[in-house]
C-alpha positions in Angstrom: -1.4 9.2 8.3 0.8 10.6 11.1 4.0 8.8 12.2 4.4 8.6 16.0 7.8 9.7 17.2 8.1 11.4 20.6 10.9 14.0 20.3 12.7 12.6 23.3 12.9 9.0 21.9 15.8 7.6 19.9 15.2 7.7 16.2 14.3 4.2 14.9 16.2 2.9 11.9 14.2 1.3 9.1 10.8 1.4 10.9 8.5 3.7 12.9 7.3 3.3 16.4 3.7 3.7 15.4 1.3 5.8 13.4 -2.2 7.2 13.4 -4.4 6.7 10.3 -7.9 7.1 9.2 -9.4 5.4 6.1 -10.2 2.1 4.5 -8.3 -0.8 6.0 -6.5 -3.4 3.9 -5.3 -6.6 5.6 -2.9 -9.0 3.8 -2.3 -12.5 4.9 1.3 -13.7 5.4 3.0 -13.2 2.1 6.0 -15.5 1.2 8.6 -15.1 -1.5 7.0 -17.2 -4.3 5.9 -16.1 -7.7 2.3 -15.9 -8.9 2.2 -19.6 -9.7 3.3 -20.5 -6.2 6.9 -21.4 -7.1 10.0 -20.3 -5.2 12.4 -18.9 -7.8 14.9 -18.1 -5.1 16.0 -20.3 -2.2 17.9 -17.5 -0.4 16.6 -15.0 2.1 17.2 -11.8 0.1 15.7 -13.2 -3.1 12.6 -14.3 -1.2 12.4 -11.0 0.7 12.4 -9.1 -2.6 9.7 -11.3 -4.1 7.5 -11.1 -0.9 7.8 -7.3 -0.9 6.9 -7.2 -4.7 3.9 -9.5 -4.0 2.8 -7.1 -1.2 3.0 -4.1 -3.6 1.0 -6.0 -6.2 -1.7 -6.9 -3.7 -1.8 -3.3 -2.4 -2.3 -2.1 -6.0 -5.1 -4.6 -6.5 -6.8 -3.1 -3.4 -6.3 0.5 -4.7 -3.5 1.2 -2.3 0.2 2.1 -2.6 3.3 1.2 -0.5 3.0 4.6 1.4 -0.4 3.4 2.7 1.3 0.6 4.7 0.4 0.9 8.4 2.2 -2.1 9.7 4.5 -5.0 8.7 5.2 -8.1 10.7 8.1 -10.2 9.5 8.4 -13.8 10.4 11.8 -15.2 9.8 13.1 -18.7 10.3 16.7 -17.6 11.1 17.3 -14.4 13.1 21.1 -14.5 12.2 20.3 -14.8 8.5 18.1 -11.7 8.9 20.7 -9.8 10.8 23.5 -10.6 8.3 21.3 -9.4 5.5 20.2 -6.0 6.9 22.3 -3.8 4.6 21.2 -5.6 1.5 17.6 -6.0 2.8 17.4 -2.2 3.4 18.5 -1.6 -0.2 15.9 -4.0 -1.5 13.2 -2.6 0.7 13.9 1.0 -0.5 13.9 -0.2 -4.1 10.5 -2.0 -3.8 8.7 0.0 -1.1 10.5 3.4 -1.2 11.7 5.5 1.7 8.6 4.9 3.8 9.0 3.0 7.0 5.8 2.0 8.8 5.8 0.3 12.2 7.4 -3.1 11.8 8.1 -6.1 14.0 10.4 -9.1 13.2 9.7 -12.4 14.9 11.9 -15.6 14.6 9.8 -18.7 14.2 10.7 -22.4 14.3 9.3 -22.9 10.8 6.7 -21.7 8.3 3.9 -23.6 6.7 5.7 -23.4 3.3 8.8 -25.5 3.9 10.9 -23.6 1.3 10.0 -20.2 2.8 12.7 -18.3 4.6 10.3 -15.5 5.7 6.7 -14.5 5.6 5.4 -10.9 5.9 1.9 -9.8 7.1 0.8 -6.3 6.0 -1.9 -3.9 7.0 -2.5 -0.7 5.0 -4.9 2.2 5.3 -6.2 3.9 2.2 -6.8 7.6 3.3 -10.3 8.9 3.2 
């Protein structure tokens, strides 16, 4: 995979503008911060973010992929301000679970999520290199 960063563009922080990849595609549905039994152990944004990222890593492993194969993440959050207040801690959690790899990401505030207790939901796409 090759990260897209035109040299005259401002360097993004915590994400990439885009990437080019070739290989087997892996698509993950929106992943929330619940455990394997479908229970939310955490009610707060950061706890759910950690669990959602750990769930994504586990699903990737099941597909034969690793976090560095992520090609895109779309975050859906119910509270933009909660997300913005959490950026420093969220970055540390992200690096702990995913590593220092930053695929293209988007964050979208939504009115609500299907799971009423969920503070966020993350869709993921990965590419396992050929």
